[in-house]
KOLNU-191614 format. One record per residue (C-alpha): x, y, z; residue number from 0. Coordinates in steps of 0.02 Angstrom, whole numbers, plus 32768, in hexadecimal, padded with zeros to 4 digits. Layout:
N
NODE     u     v     w  num
NODE     X     Y     Z  NUM
...
***
This chain:
92
NODE     u     v     w  num
NODE  8698  840C  8316    0
NODE  85DF  83F2  8328    1
NODE  8569  8395  82B6    2
NODE  8522  843D  8280    3
NODE  85C9  8475  8237    4
NODE  85E7  83CD  81E5    5
NODE  853A  83BF  8197    6
NODE  84E9  8463  8166    7
NODE  842C  8467  817F    8
NODE  8409  8463  80C5    9
NODE  8464  83BE  80AF   10
NODE  8413  8374  814A   11
NODE  8366  83A6  810C   12
NODE  838B  8357  8062   13
NODE  83BF  82B7  80B6   14
NODE  8320  82B8  811F   15
NODE  82B6  82D8  8085   16
NODE  830C  8249  8029   17
NODE  82F2  81D4  80BC   18
NODE  823A  8207  80C7   19
NODE  8225  81EC  800D   20
NODE  826C  813C  801A   21
NODE  81FB  8114  80AE   22
NODE  8161  8150  804F   23
NODE  8192  80E8  7FB8   24
NODE  81A3  8049  801F   25
NODE  8104  806B  8082   26
NODE  80A2  8083  7FE1   27
NODE  80D5  7FD2  7FAE   28
NODE  808B  7F8B  804E   29
NODE  7FD5  7FB8  802D   30
NODE  7FB1  7F46  7F98   31
NODE  7FEC  7EA2  7FE4   32
NODE  7F9C  7ECE  808B   33
NODE  7EF0  7EE5  803D   34
NODE  7F07  7E49  7FD1   35
NODE  7F2E  7DE5  806E   36
NODE  7E98  7E2D  80C7   37
NODE  7E29  7DFE  8032   38
NODE  7E6E  7D4D  8034   39
NODE  7E56  7D39  80F0   40
NODE  7DA6  7D7F  80E8   41
NODE  7D78  7D0B  8058   42
NODE  7DC1  7C71  80AD   43
NODE  7D8D  7C92  8161   44
NODE  7CEE  7CF3  813E   45
NODE  7CC7  7DA5  816B   46
NODE  7C6C  7D7F  820C   47
NODE  7BF3  7DFB  8259   48
NODE  7C4A  7E91  8209   49
NODE  7C24  7E4E  815B   50
NODE  7B69  7E59  8179   51
NODE  7B7B  7F0F  81AB   52
NODE  7BD9  7F3B  810C   53
NODE  7B68  7EE0  8093   54
NODE  7AB8  7F06  805D   55
NODE  7A76  7E60  809E   56
NODE  7AC6  7E02  800D   57
NODE  7A65  7E5B  7F84   58
NODE  7AFD  7E70  7F16   59
NODE  7B8E  7DFB  7EF2   60
NODE  7C00  7E92  7F09   61
NODE  7BC8  7EB1  7FBB   62
NODE  7C31  7E7F  804E   63
NODE  7CE3  7E96  8088   64
NODE  7D3E  7E25  800C   65
NODE  7D0F  7E8A  7F71   66
NODE  7D37  7F2A  7FCE   67
NODE  7DE6  7EEA  7FFA   68
NODE  7E00  7EB1  7F46   69
NODE  7DCE  7F5D  7F08   70
NODE  7E44  7FB0  7F83   71
NODE  7ECE  7F3A  7F47   72
NODE  7EAF  7F71  7E93   73
NODE  7EB7  8029  7EC4   74
NODE  7F5C  800F  7F1F   75
NODE  7FB5  7FAF  7E93   76
NODE  7FFD  804B  7E40   77
NODE  80A2  804A  7EA4   78
NODE  80BD  7F93  7E77   79
NODE  8098  7FB3  7DC0   80
NODE  8115  8043  7DBF   81
NODE  8197  7FD4  7E12   82
NODE  817F  7F49  7D93   83
NODE  817E  7FC4  7D02   84
NODE  8222  800F  7D40   85
NODE  8275  7F65  7D49   86
NODE  8237  7F35  7C9C   87
NODE  8279  7FD9  7C54   88
NODE  8322  7FB6  7CA3   89
NODE  832E  7F0D  7C4D   90
NODE  8319  7F51  7B9D   91
***
């Protein structure tokens, strides 16, 4: 018996789709903390020469890399909010 007779292609493709779905779910959770860490490191250590390229010479308090990373963190919080909401719904 071969693997093909044991596992028809439709079942194998479902398993691959399920594995891919799980990987995407876990990868989506990685973005928020990554950007938050980058914002913290940039705020503590300073942006260096790249910060001056990304800011308009300090004309705005929202210029620079730290606010950009914080904004990216906010945009990538949705998977975490869904995760927390799912756990809270399971408790009630």
